[in-house]
PQR file with spaces between the fields and no chain letter, atoms N, CA, C, O and H, PARSE charges and radii, in Angstrom:
ATOM       1  N    MET     1      36.351   47.922  -73.017 -0.4000 1.5000
ATOM       2  CA   MET     1      36.870   47.207  -71.755 -0.0000 2.0000
ATOM       3  C    MET     1      37.324   45.830  -72.151  0.5500 1.7000
ATOM       4  O    MET     1      36.605   45.041  -72.764 -0.5500 1.4000
ATOM       5  N    SER     2      38.751   45.546  -71.706 -0.4000 1.5000
ATOM       6  CA   SER     2      39.333   44.325  -72.039 -0.0000 2.0000
ATOM       7  C    SER     2      38.851   43.402  -70.912  0.5500 1.7000
ATOM       8  O    SER     2      38.394   43.777  -69.833 -0.5500 1.4000
ATOM       9  H    SER     2      39.335   46.187  -71.207  0.4000 1.0000
ATOM      10  N    ALA     3      39.048   41.938  -71.391 -0.4000 1.5000
ATOM      11  CA   ALA     3      38.720   40.874  -70.408 -0.0000 2.0000
ATOM      12  C    ALA     3      39.565   40.741  -69.349  0.5500 1.7000
ATOM      13  O    ALA     3      39.215   40.048  -68.394 -0.5500 1.4000
ATOM      14  H    ALA     3      39.418   41.633  -72.268  0.4000 1.0000
ATOM      15  N    ASN     4      40.828   41.401  -69.363 -0.4000 1.5000
ATOM      16  CA   ASN     4      41.910   41.343  -68.302 -0.0000 2.0000
ATOM      17  C    ASN     4      41.906   42.638  -67.630  0.5500 1.7000
ATOM      18  O    ASN     4      43.027   42.945  -67.224 -0.5500 1.4000
ATOM      19  H    ASN     4      41.112   41.964  -70.139  0.4000 1.0000
ATOM      20  N    SER     5      40.994   43.487  -67.389 -0.4000 1.5000
ATOM      21  CA   SER     5      40.957   44.703  -66.831 -0.0000 2.0000
ATOM      22  C    SER     5      41.160   44.634  -65.315  0.5500 1.7000
ATOM      23  O    SER     5      41.697   45.535  -64.671 -0.5500 1.4000
ATOM      24  H    SER     5      40.083   43.237  -67.719  0.4000 1.0000
ATOM      25  N    ASN     6      40.692   43.503  -64.799 -0.4000 1.5000
ATOM      26  CA   ASN     6      40.761   43.368  -63.341 -0.0000 2.0000
ATOM      27  C    ASN     6      42.095   42.429  -62.931  0.5500 1.7000
ATOM      28  O    ASN     6      42.431   42.219  -61.766 -0.5500 1.4000
ATOM      29  H    ASN     6      40.255   42.771  -65.322  0.4000 1.0000
ATOM      30  N    ASP     7      42.740   41.944  -64.030 -0.4000 1.5000
ATOM      31  CA   ASP     7      43.964   41.310  -63.712 -0.0000 2.0000
ATOM      32  C    ASP     7      45.213   42.072  -63.457  0.5500 1.7000
ATOM      33  O    ASP     7      45.699   42.816  -64.309 -0.5500 1.4000
ATOM      34  H    ASP     7      42.468   42.115  -64.977  0.4000 1.0000
ATOM      35  N    PRO     8      45.761   41.874  -62.212 -0.5600 1.5000
ATOM      36  CA   PRO     8      46.929   42.756  -61.880  0.2800 2.0000
ATOM      37  C    PRO     8      48.040   42.458  -62.706  0.5500 1.7000
ATOM      38  O    PRO     8      48.879   43.349  -62.832 -0.5500 1.4000
ATOM      39  N    SER     9      48.231   41.273  -63.354 -0.4000 1.5000
ATOM      40  CA   SER     9      49.423   40.923  -64.337 -0.0000 2.0000
ATOM      41  C    SER     9      48.955   40.411  -65.678  0.5500 1.7000
ATOM      42  O    SER     9      48.885   39.187  -65.792 -0.5500 1.4000
ATOM      43  H    SER     9      47.550   40.549  -63.252  0.4000 1.0000
ATOM      44  N    PRO    10      48.633   41.148  -66.686 -0.5600 1.5000
ATOM      45  CA   PRO    10      47.982   40.699  -67.876  0.2800 2.0000
ATOM      46  C    PRO    10      49.006   39.684  -68.609  0.5500 1.7000
ATOM      47  O    PRO    10      48.604   38.847  -69.417 -0.5500 1.4000
ATOM      48  N    ALA    11      50.250   39.820  -68.283 -0.4000 1.5000
ATOM      49  CA   ALA    11      51.204   38.952  -68.856 -0.0000 2.0000
ATOM      50  C    ALA    11      51.193   37.662  -68.315  0.5500 1.7000
ATOM      51  O    ALA    11      52.089   36.912  -68.701 -0.5500 1.4000
ATOM      52  H    ALA    11      50.576   40.500  -67.626  0.4000 1.0000
ATOM      53  N    MET    12      50.314   37.202  -67.444 -0.4000 1.5000
ATOM      54  CA   MET    12      50.447   35.900  -66.670 -0.0000 2.0000
ATOM      55  C    MET    12      50.412   34.689  -67.793  0.5500 1.7000
ATOM      56  O    MET    12      49.682   34.711  -68.785 -0.5500 1.4000
ATOM      57  H    MET    12      49.586   37.811  -67.131  0.4000 1.0000
ATOM      58  N    SER    13      51.111   33.882  -67.538 -0.4000 1.5000
ATOM      59  CA   SER    13      51.201   32.612  -68.396 -0.0000 2.0000
ATOM      60  C    SER    13      49.997   31.894  -68.097  0.5500 1.7000
ATOM      61  O    SER    13      49.383   32.084  -67.047 -0.5500 1.4000
ATOM      62  H    SER    13      51.704   33.864  -66.733  0.4000 1.0000
ATOM      63  N    SER    14      49.557   30.910  -69.155 -0.4000 1.5000
ATOM      64  CA   SER    14      48.450   30.028  -68.985 -0.0000 2.0000
ATOM      65  C    SER    14      48.724   29.230  -67.751  0.5500 1.7000
ATOM      66  O    SER    14      47.841   28.997  -66.926 -0.5500 1.4000
ATOM      67  H    SER    14      50.056   30.755  -70.008  0.4000 1.0000
ATOM      68  N    GLU    15      49.919   28.827  -67.637 -0.4000 1.5000
ATOM      69  CA   GLU    15      50.201   27.955  -66.413 -0.0000 2.0000
ATOM      70  C    GLU    15      49.952   28.405  -65.040  0.5500 1.7000
ATOM      71  O    GLU    15      49.432   27.758  -64.130 -0.5500 1.4000
ATOM      72  H    GLU    15      50.637   29.017  -68.307  0.4000 1.0000
ATOM      73  N    GLU    16      50.495   29.871  -65.017 -0.4000 1.5000
ATOM      74  CA   GLU    16      50.208   30.643  -63.872 -0.0000 2.0000
ATOM      75  C    GLU    16      48.778   30.762  -63.579  0.5500 1.7000
ATOM      76  O    GLU    16      48.340   30.522  -62.454 -0.5500 1.4000
ATOM      77  H    GLU    16      50.917   30.397  -65.756  0.4000 1.0000
ATOM      78  N    ALA    17      47.968   31.161  -64.654 -0.4000 1.5000
ATOM      79  CA   ALA    17      46.600   31.420  -64.458 -0.0000 2.0000
ATOM      80  C    ALA    17      45.956   30.025  -64.195  0.5500 1.7000
ATOM      81  O    ALA    17      44.975   30.052  -63.451 -0.5500 1.4000
ATOM      82  H    ALA    17      48.325   31.356  -65.568  0.4000 1.0000
ATOM      83  N    ARG    18      46.309   28.905  -64.641 -0.4000 1.5000
ATOM      84  CA   ARG    18      45.652   27.735  -64.221 -0.0000 2.0000
ATOM      85  C    ARG    18      45.868   27.377  -62.686  0.5500 1.7000
ATOM      86  O    ARG    18      44.956   26.984  -61.958 -0.5500 1.4000
ATOM      87  H    ARG    18      47.106   28.883  -65.245  0.4000 1.0000
ATOM      88  N    ALA    19      47.181   27.560  -62.286 -0.4000 1.5000
ATOM      89  CA   ALA    19      47.551   27.376  -60.911 -0.0000 2.0000
ATOM      90  C    ALA    19      46.763   28.453  -60.054  0.5500 1.7000
ATOM      91  O    ALA    19      46.388   28.108  -58.933 -0.5500 1.4000
ATOM      92  H    ALA    19      47.922   27.880  -62.877  0.4000 1.0000
ATOM      93  N    ASP    20      46.503   29.665  -60.478 -0.4000 1.5000
ATOM      94  CA   ASP    20      45.787   30.624  -59.755 -0.0000 2.0000
ATOM      95  C    ASP    20      44.328   30.223  -59.605  0.5500 1.7000
ATOM      96  O    ASP    20      43.739   30.374  -58.535 -0.5500 1.4000
ATOM      97  H    ASP    20      46.808   29.946  -61.388  0.4000 1.0000
ATOM      98  N    LEU    21      43.757   29.717  -60.672 -0.4000 1.5000
ATOM      99  CA   LEU    21      42.341   29.373  -60.683 -0.0000 2.0000
ATOM     100  C    LEU    21      42.284   28.082  -59.930  0.5500 1.7000
ATOM     101  O    LEU    21      41.240   27.880  -59.309 -0.5500 1.4000
ATOM     102  H    LEU    21      44.236   29.594  -61.542  0.4000 1.0000
ATOM     103  N    THR    22      43.131   27.260  -59.881 -0.4000 1.5000
ATOM     104  CA   THR    22      43.042   25.988  -58.931 -0.0000 2.0000
ATOM     105  C    THR    22      43.144   26.309  -57.511  0.5500 1.7000
ATOM     106  O    THR    22      42.504   25.694  -56.658 -0.5500 1.4000
ATOM     107  H    THR    22      43.979   27.424  -60.385  0.4000 1.0000
ATOM     108  N    ALA    23      43.965   27.293  -57.244 -0.4000 1.5000
ATOM     109  CA   ALA    23      44.068   27.764  -55.780 -0.0000 2.0000
ATOM     110  C    ALA    23      42.772   28.285  -55.425  0.5500 1.7000
ATOM     111  O    ALA    23      42.170   27.811  -54.462 -0.5500 1.4000
ATOM     112  H    ALA    23      44.484   27.793  -57.937  0.4000 1.0000
ATOM     113  N    GLN    24      42.239   29.325  -56.197 -0.4000 1.5000
ATOM     114  CA   GLN    24      41.042   29.940  -55.780 -0.0000 2.0000
ATOM     115  C    GLN    24      39.733   28.926  -55.764  0.5500 1.7000
ATOM     116  O    GLN    24      38.831   29.096  -54.943 -0.5500 1.4000
ATOM     117  H    GLN    24      42.728   29.710  -56.979  0.4000 1.0000
ATOM     118  N    LEU    25      39.708   27.995  -56.614 -0.4000 1.5000
ATOM     119  CA   LEU    25      38.679   26.916  -56.447 -0.0000 2.0000
ATOM     120  C    LEU    25      38.933   26.013  -55.244  0.5500 1.7000
ATOM     121  O    LEU    25      37.945   25.557  -54.669 -0.5500 1.4000
ATOM     122  H    LEU    25      40.440   27.857  -57.281  0.4000 1.0000
ATOM     123  N    ASP    26      40.198   25.696  -54.788 -0.4000 1.5000
ATOM     124  CA   ASP    26      40.394   24.885  -53.735 -0.0000 2.0000
ATOM     125  C    ASP    26      40.023   25.718  -52.540  0.5500 1.7000
ATOM     126  O    ASP    26      39.404   25.166  -51.630 -0.5500 1.4000
ATOM     127  H    ASP    26      41.001   26.067  -55.255  0.4000 1.0000
ATOM     128  N    ASP    27      40.376   27.146  -52.437 -0.4000 1.5000
ATOM     129  CA   ASP    27      39.742   27.961  -51.374 -0.0000 2.0000
ATOM     130  C    ASP    27      38.225   27.874  -51.198  0.5500 1.7000
ATOM     131  O    ASP    27      37.652   27.633  -50.136 -0.5500 1.4000
ATOM     132  H    ASP    27      40.879   27.595  -53.176  0.4000 1.0000
ATOM     133  N    LEU    28      37.659   28.103  -52.375 -0.4000 1.5000
ATOM     134  CA   LEU    28      36.117   28.096  -52.471 -0.0000 2.0000
ATOM     135  C    LEU    28      35.466   26.831  -51.920  0.5500 1.7000
ATOM     136  O    LEU    28      34.486   26.827  -51.176 -0.5500 1.4000
ATOM     137  H    LEU    28      38.124   28.299  -53.238  0.4000 1.0000
ATOM     138  N    LEU    29      36.206   25.616  -52.427 -0.4000 1.5000
ATOM     139  CA   LEU    29      35.560   24.351  -52.010 -0.0000 2.0000
ATOM     140  C    LEU    29      35.891   24.278  -50.481  0.5500 1.7000
ATOM     141  O    LEU    29      34.990   23.861  -49.753 -0.5500 1.4000
ATOM     142  H    LEU    29      37.002   25.620  -53.032  0.4000 1.0000
ATOM     143  N    ASN    30      36.973   24.605  -49.964 -0.4000 1.5000
ATOM     144  CA   ASN    30      37.157   24.561  -48.523 -0.0000 2.0000
ATOM     145  C    ASN    30      36.284   25.335  -47.659  0.5500 1.7000
ATOM     146  O    ASN    30      35.946   24.935  -46.545 -0.5500 1.4000
ATOM     147  H    ASN    30      37.705   24.944  -50.555  0.4000 1.0000
ATOM     148  N    THR    31      35.863   26.604  -48.237 -0.4000 1.5000
ATOM     149  CA   THR    31      35.029   27.498  -47.602 -0.0000 2.0000
ATOM     150  C    THR    31      33.548   26.845  -47.588  0.5500 1.7000
ATOM     151  O    THR    31      32.880   26.871  -46.554 -0.5500 1.4000
ATOM     152  H    THR    31      36.137   26.929  -49.142  0.4000 1.0000
ATOM     153  N    VAL    32      33.067   26.261  -48.772 -0.4000 1.5000
ATOM     154  CA   VAL    32      31.826   25.692  -48.885 -0.0000 2.0000
ATOM     155  C    VAL    32      31.757   24.570  -47.816  0.5500 1.7000
ATOM     156  O    VAL    32      30.864   24.447  -46.977 -0.5500 1.4000
ATOM     157  H    VAL    32      33.609   26.240  -49.612  0.4000 1.0000
ATOM     158  N    SER    33      32.768   23.828  -47.967 -0.4000 1.5000
ATOM     159  CA   SER    33      32.719   22.439  -47.020 -0.0000 2.0000
ATOM     160  C    SER    33      32.790   22.740  -45.560  0.5500 1.7000
ATOM     161  O    SER    33      32.212   22.022  -44.744 -0.5500 1.4000
ATOM     162  H    SER    33      33.493   23.928  -48.648  0.4000 1.0000
ATOM     163  N    ASN    34      33.526   23.844  -45.194 -0.4000 1.5000
ATOM     164  CA   ASN    34      33.615   24.298  -43.705 -0.0000 2.0000
ATOM     165  C    ASN    34      32.055   24.830  -43.380  0.5500 1.7000
ATOM     166  O    ASN    34      31.563   24.512  -42.297 -0.5500 1.4000
ATOM     167  H    ASN    34      33.996   24.427  -45.857  0.4000 1.0000
ATOM     168  N    LYS    35      31.403   25.517  -44.179 -0.4000 1.5000
ATOM     169  CA   LYS    35      30.203   26.147  -43.867 -0.0000 2.0000
ATOM     170  C    LYS    35      29.009   24.966  -43.880  0.5500 1.7000
ATOM     171  O    LYS    35      28.011   25.011  -43.161 -0.5500 1.4000
ATOM     172  H    LYS    35      31.803   25.775  -45.059  0.4000 1.0000
ATOM     173  N    PHE    36      29.301   23.939  -44.808 -0.4000 1.5000
ATOM     174  CA   PHE    36      28.285   22.732  -44.685 -0.0000 2.0000
ATOM     175  C    PHE    36      28.597   21.975  -43.510  0.5500 1.7000
ATOM     176  O    PHE    36      27.663   21.412  -42.939 -0.5500 1.4000
ATOM     177  H    PHE    36      30.111   23.903  -45.393  0.4000 1.0000
ATOM     178  N    ALA    37      29.744   21.872  -43.062 -0.4000 1.5000
ATOM     179  CA   ALA    37      30.112   21.016  -41.752 -0.0000 2.0000
ATOM     180  C    ALA    37      29.489   21.774  -40.604  0.5500 1.7000
ATOM     181  O    ALA    37      28.868   21.168  -39.731 -0.5500 1.4000
ATOM     182  H    ALA    37      30.502   22.330  -43.525  0.4000 1.0000
ATOM     183  N    GLY    38      29.643   23.114  -40.581 -0.4000 1.5000
ATOM     184  CA   GLY    38      29.009   23.888  -39.577 -0.0000 2.0000
ATOM     185  C    GLY    38      27.422   23.849  -39.427  0.5500 1.7000
ATOM     186  O    GLY    38      26.817   23.686  -38.367 -0.5500 1.4000
ATOM     187  H    GLY    38      30.148   23.606  -41.289  0.4000 1.0000
ATOM     188  N    VAL    39      26.891   24.021  -40.628 -0.4000 1.5000
ATOM     189  CA   VAL    39      25.355   23.856  -40.678 -0.0000 2.0000
ATOM     190  C    VAL    39      24.826   22.557  -40.296  0.5500 1.7000
ATOM     191  O    VAL    39      23.806   22.429  -39.619 -0.5500 1.4000
ATOM     192  H    VAL    39      27.382   24.154  -41.489  0.4000 1.0000
ATOM     193  N    SER    40      25.675   21.398  -40.829 -0.4000 1.5000
ATOM     194  CA   SER    40      25.320   20.126  -40.438 -0.0000 2.0000
ATOM     195  C    SER    40      25.367   19.811  -38.971  0.5500 1.7000
ATOM     196  O    SER    40      24.571   19.067  -38.399 -0.5500 1.4000
ATOM     197  H    SER    40      26.504   21.502  -41.379  0.4000 1.0000
ATOM     198  N    SER    41      26.424   20.476  -38.385 -0.4000 1.5000
ATOM     199  CA   SER    41      26.622   20.281  -36.832 -0.0000 2.0000
ATOM     200  C    SER    41      25.410   20.939  -36.268  0.5500 1.7000
ATOM     201  O    SER    41      24.746   20.300  -35.452 -0.5500 1.4000
ATOM     202  H    SER    41      27.071   21.080  -38.850  0.4000 1.0000
ATOM     203  N    GLU    42      25.044   22.141  -36.607 -0.4000 1.5000
ATOM     204  CA   GLU    42      23.922   22.771  -35.876 -0.0000 2.0000
ATOM     205  C    GLU    42      22.670   22.020  -36.188  0.5500 1.7000
ATOM     206  O    GLU    42      21.828   21.918  -35.296 -0.5500 1.4000
ATOM     207  H    GLU    42      25.584   22.660  -37.270  0.4000 1.0000
ATOM     208  N    ILE    43      22.455   21.478  -37.370 -0.4000 1.5000
ATOM     209  CA   ILE    43      21.200   20.678  -37.477 -0.0000 2.0000
ATOM     210  C    ILE    43      21.105   19.427  -36.612  0.5500 1.7000
ATOM     211  O    ILE    43      20.064   19.097  -36.045 -0.5500 1.4000
ATOM     212  H    ILE    43      23.139   21.561  -38.095  0.4000 1.0000
ATOM     213  N    PHE    44      22.395   18.663  -36.533 -0.4000 1.5000
ATOM     214  CA   PHE    44      22.405   17.631  -35.754 -0.0000 2.0000
ATOM     215  C    PHE    44      22.078   18.015  -34.099  0.5500 1.7000
ATOM     216  O    PHE    44      21.418   17.300  -33.345 -0.5500 1.4000
ATOM     217  H    PHE    44      23.241   18.931  -36.994  0.4000 1.0000
ATOM     218  N    ALA    45      22.647   19.194  -33.776 -0.4000 1.5000
ATOM     219  CA   ALA    45      22.632   19.631  -32.428 -0.0000 2.0000
ATOM     220  C    ALA    45      21.248   20.024  -32.115  0.5500 1.7000
ATOM     221  O    ALA    45      20.795   19.804  -30.992 -0.5500 1.4000
ATOM     222  H    ALA    45      23.183   19.776  -34.389  0.4000 1.0000
ATOM     223  N    LYS    46      20.515   20.614  -33.071 -0.4000 1.5000
ATOM     224  CA   LYS    46      19.039   20.885  -32.734 -0.0000 2.0000
ATOM     225  C    LYS    46      18.062   19.509  -32.906  0.5500 1.7000
ATOM     226  O    LYS    46      16.985   19.443  -32.314 -0.5500 1.4000
ATOM     227  H    LYS    46      20.883   20.792  -33.984  0.4000 1.0000
ATOM     228  N    MET    47      18.466   18.613  -33.624 -0.4000 1.5000
ATOM     229  CA   MET    47      17.802   17.336  -33.716 -0.0000 2.0000
ATOM     230  C    MET    47      17.911   16.690  -32.496  0.5500 1.7000
ATOM     231  O    MET    47      16.889   16.220  -31.996 -0.5500 1.4000
ATOM     232  H    MET    47      19.341   18.666  -34.105  0.4000 1.0000
ATOM     233  N    ASP    48      19.117   16.573  -31.858 -0.4000 1.5000
ATOM     234  CA   ASP    48      19.349   15.876  -30.576 -0.0000 2.0000
ATOM     235  C    ASP    48      18.596   16.678  -29.450  0.5500 1.7000
ATOM     236  O    ASP    48      18.080   16.051  -28.526 -0.5500 1.4000
ATOM     237  H    ASP    48      19.948   16.955  -32.264  0.4000 1.0000
ATOM     238  N    GLU    49      18.527   17.958  -29.501 -0.4000 1.5000
ATOM     239  CA   GLU    49      17.797   18.763  -28.501 -0.0000 2.0000
ATOM     240  C    GLU    49      16.232   18.546  -28.680  0.5500 1.7000
ATOM     241  O    GLU    49      15.487   18.497  -27.701 -0.5500 1.4000
ATOM     242  H    GLU    49      18.947   18.468  -30.252  0.4000 1.0000
ATOM     243  N    MET    50      15.807   18.426  -29.897 -0.4000 1.5000
ATOM     244  CA   MET    50      14.364   18.118  -30.138 -0.0000 2.0000
ATOM     245  C    MET    50      13.994   16.741  -29.620  0.5500 1.7000
ATOM     246  O    MET    50      12.952   16.539  -28.997 -0.5500 1.4000
ATOM     247  H    MET    50      16.411   18.465  -30.693  0.4000 1.0000
ATOM     248  N    ALA    51      14.957   15.728  -29.922 -0.4000 1.5000
ATOM     249  CA   ALA    51      14.705   14.357  -29.327 -0.0000 2.0000
ATOM     250  C    ALA    51      14.649   14.192  -27.788  0.5500 1.7000
ATOM     251  O    ALA    51      13.894   13.418  -27.200 -0.5500 1.4000
ATOM     252  H    ALA    51      15.804   15.892  -30.428  0.4000 1.0000
ATOM     253  N    ARG    52      15.585   15.057  -27.193 -0.4000 1.5000
ATOM     254  CA   ARG    52      15.593   15.077  -25.736 -0.0000 2.0000
ATOM     255  C    ARG    52      14.299   15.681  -25.272  0.5500 1.7000
ATOM     256  O    ARG    52      13.725   15.152  -24.320 -0.5500 1.4000
ATOM     257  H    ARG    52      16.198   15.686  -27.670  0.4000 1.0000
ATOM     258  N    ARG    53      13.778   16.754  -25.862 -0.4000 1.5000
ATOM     259  CA   ARG    53      12.629   17.381  -25.462 -0.0000 2.0000
ATOM     260  C    ARG    53      11.358   16.506  -25.601  0.5500 1.7000
ATOM     261  O    ARG    53      10.476   16.444  -24.744 -0.5500 1.4000
ATOM     262  H    ARG    53      14.244   17.184  -26.636  0.4000 1.0000
ATOM     263  N    LEU    54      11.364   15.820  -26.804 -0.4000 1.5000
ATOM     264  CA   LEU    54      10.299   14.959  -26.902 -0.0000 2.0000
ATOM     265  C    LEU    54      10.225   13.672  -26.003  0.5500 1.7000
ATOM     266  O    LEU    54       9.159   13.147  -25.681 -0.5500 1.4000
ATOM     267  H    LEU    54      12.081   15.870  -27.500  0.4000 1.0000
ATOM     268  N    ASP    55      11.442   13.228  -25.641 -0.4000 1.5000
ATOM     269  CA   ASP    55      11.597   12.121  -24.568 -0.0000 2.0000
ATOM     270  C    ASP    55      11.024   12.694  -23.294  0.5500 1.7000
ATOM     271  O    ASP    55      10.252   12.026  -22.606 -0.5500 1.4000
ATOM     272  H    ASP    55      12.308   13.655  -25.903  0.4000 1.0000
ATOM     273  N    ASN    56      11.376   13.877  -22.978 -0.4000 1.5000
ATOM     274  CA   ASN    56      10.966   14.432  -21.618 -0.0000 2.0000
ATOM     275  C    ASN    56       9.347   14.575  -21.707  0.5500 1.7000
ATOM     276  O    ASN    56       8.722   14.191  -20.719 -0.5500 1.4000
ATOM     277  H    ASN    56      12.003   14.420  -23.537  0.4000 1.0000
ATOM     278  N    LEU    57       8.692   15.044  -22.701 -0.4000 1.5000
ATOM     279  CA   LEU    57       7.433   15.272  -22.999 -0.0000 2.0000
ATOM     280  C    LEU    57       6.789   13.866  -22.886  0.5500 1.7000
ATOM     281  O    LEU    57       5.798   13.743  -22.165 -0.5500 1.4000
ATOM     282  H    LEU    57       9.200   15.356  -23.504  0.4000 1.0000
ATOM     283  N    GLU    58       7.253   12.876  -23.504 -0.4000 1.5000
ATOM     284  CA   GLU    58       6.728   11.509  -23.478 -0.0000 2.0000
ATOM     285  C    GLU    58       6.698   11.020  -21.962  0.5500 1.7000
ATOM     286  O    GLU    58       5.676   10.505  -21.507 -0.5500 1.4000
ATOM     287  H    GLU    58       8.057   12.975  -24.090  0.4000 1.0000
ATOM     288  N    THR    59       7.752   11.180  -21.254 -0.4000 1.5000
ATOM     289  CA   THR    59       7.841   10.686  -20.001 -0.0000 2.0000
ATOM     290  C    THR    59       6.676   11.585  -19.101  0.5500 1.7000
ATOM     291  O    THR    59       5.902   11.053  -18.306 -0.5500 1.4000
ATOM     292  H    THR    59       8.582   11.598  -21.623  0.4000 1.0000
ATOM     293  N    ALA    60       6.710   12.758  -19.336 -0.4000 1.5000
ATOM     294  CA   ALA    60       5.684   13.510  -18.517 -0.0000 2.0000
ATOM     295  C    ALA    60       4.258   13.199  -18.802  0.5500 1.7000
ATOM     296  O    ALA    60       3.404   13.288  -17.920 -0.5500 1.4000
ATOM     297  H    ALA    60       7.339   13.190  -19.983  0.4000 1.0000
ATOM     298  N    LEU    61       3.975   12.822  -20.068 -0.4000 1.5000
ATOM     299  CA   LEU    61       2.610   12.314  -20.368 -0.0000 2.0000
ATOM     300  C    LEU    61       2.367   11.015  -19.959  0.5500 1.7000
ATOM     301  O    LEU    61       1.225   10.718  -19.609 -0.5500 1.4000
ATOM     302  H    LEU    61       4.668   12.750  -20.785  0.4000 1.0000
ATOM     303  N    LYS    62       3.425   10.032  -19.943 -0.4000 1.5000
ATOM     304  CA   LYS    62       3.204    8.664  -19.380 -0.0000 2.0000
ATOM     305  C    LYS    62       2.886    8.854  -17.773  0.5500 1.7000
ATOM     306  O    LYS    62       1.946    8.258  -17.248 -0.5500 1.4000
ATOM     307  H    LYS    62       4.353   10.274  -20.227  0.4000 1.0000
ATOM     308  N    SER    63       3.702    9.686  -17.086 -0.4000 1.5000
ATOM     309  CA   SER    63       3.381    9.914  -15.785 -0.0000 2.0000
ATOM     310  C    SER    63       2.013   10.238  -15.409  0.5500 1.7000
ATOM     311  O    SER    63       1.308    9.636  -14.599 -0.5500 1.4000
ATOM     312  H    SER    63       4.465   10.171  -17.512  0.4000 1.0000
ATOM     313  N    ILE    64       1.691   11.402  -16.190 -0.4000 1.5000
ATOM     314  CA   ILE    64       0.270   11.957  -16.027 -0.0000 2.0000
ATOM     315  C    ILE    64      -0.726   10.858  -16.316  0.5500 1.7000
ATOM     316  O    ILE    64      -1.695   10.781  -15.561 -0.5500 1.4000
ATOM     317  H    ILE    64       2.263   11.892  -16.848  0.4000 1.0000
ATOM     318  N    GLU    65      -0.608    9.954  -17.361 -0.4000 1.5000
ATOM     319  CA   GLU    65      -1.478    8.847  -17.641 -0.0000 2.0000
ATOM     320  C    GLU    65      -1.390    7.760  -16.573  0.5500 1.7000
ATOM     321  O    GLU    65      -2.426    7.157  -16.290 -0.5500 1.4000
ATOM     322  H    GLU    65       0.180   10.016  -17.975  0.4000 1.0000
ATOM     323  N    ASP    66      -0.290    7.465  -15.976 -0.4000 1.5000
ATOM     324  CA   ASP    66      -0.161    6.593  -14.904 -0.0000 2.0000
ATOM     325  C    ASP    66      -0.892    7.071  -13.552  0.5500 1.7000
ATOM     326  O    ASP    66      -1.480    6.313  -12.780 -0.5500 1.4000
ATOM     327  H    ASP    66       0.551    7.955  -16.206  0.4000 1.0000
ATOM     328  N    GLY    67      -0.774    8.240  -13.428 -0.4000 1.5000
ATOM     329  CA   GLY    67      -1.346    8.986  -12.157 -0.0000 2.0000
ATOM     330  C    GLY    67      -2.888    8.978  -12.232  0.5500 1.7000
ATOM     331  O    GLY    67      -3.570    9.057  -11.210 -0.5500 1.4000
ATOM     332  H    GLY    67      -0.296    8.855  -14.055  0.4000 1.0000
ATOM     333  N    ALA    68      -3.423    8.881  -13.477 -0.4000 1.5000
ATOM     334  CA   ALA    68      -4.917    9.037  -13.618 -0.0000 2.0000
ATOM     335  C    ALA    68      -5.490    7.627  -13.595  0.5500 1.7000
ATOM     336  O    ALA    68      -6.707    7.483  -13.479 -0.5500 1.4000
ATOM     337  H    ALA    68      -2.869    8.817  -14.307  0.4000 1.0000
ATOM     338  N    LYS    69      -4.762    6.690  -13.689 -0.4000 1.5000
ATOM     339  CA   LYS    69      -5.459    5.197  -13.500 -0.0000 2.0000
ATOM     340  C    LYS    69      -5.580    4.764  -12.130  0.5500 1.7000
ATOM     341  O    LYS    69      -6.082    3.671  -11.870 -0.5500 1.4000
ATOM     342  H    LYS    69      -3.774    6.807  -13.783  0.4000 1.0000
């Protein structure tokens, strides 16, 4: 089995191969960057929701404490 068995054009020049590899790497980096941005946004949204819920809990506990005095 040769190294170029999956290559559609085995006569591709090294410059074309380099350009193809660069394009594939750019696509991969863009995909990873987009996924990272999406996960990062989800994490920040969940942290904001958690902070809101903690604020509500703190307010509820404070009102219970104030009512007990």
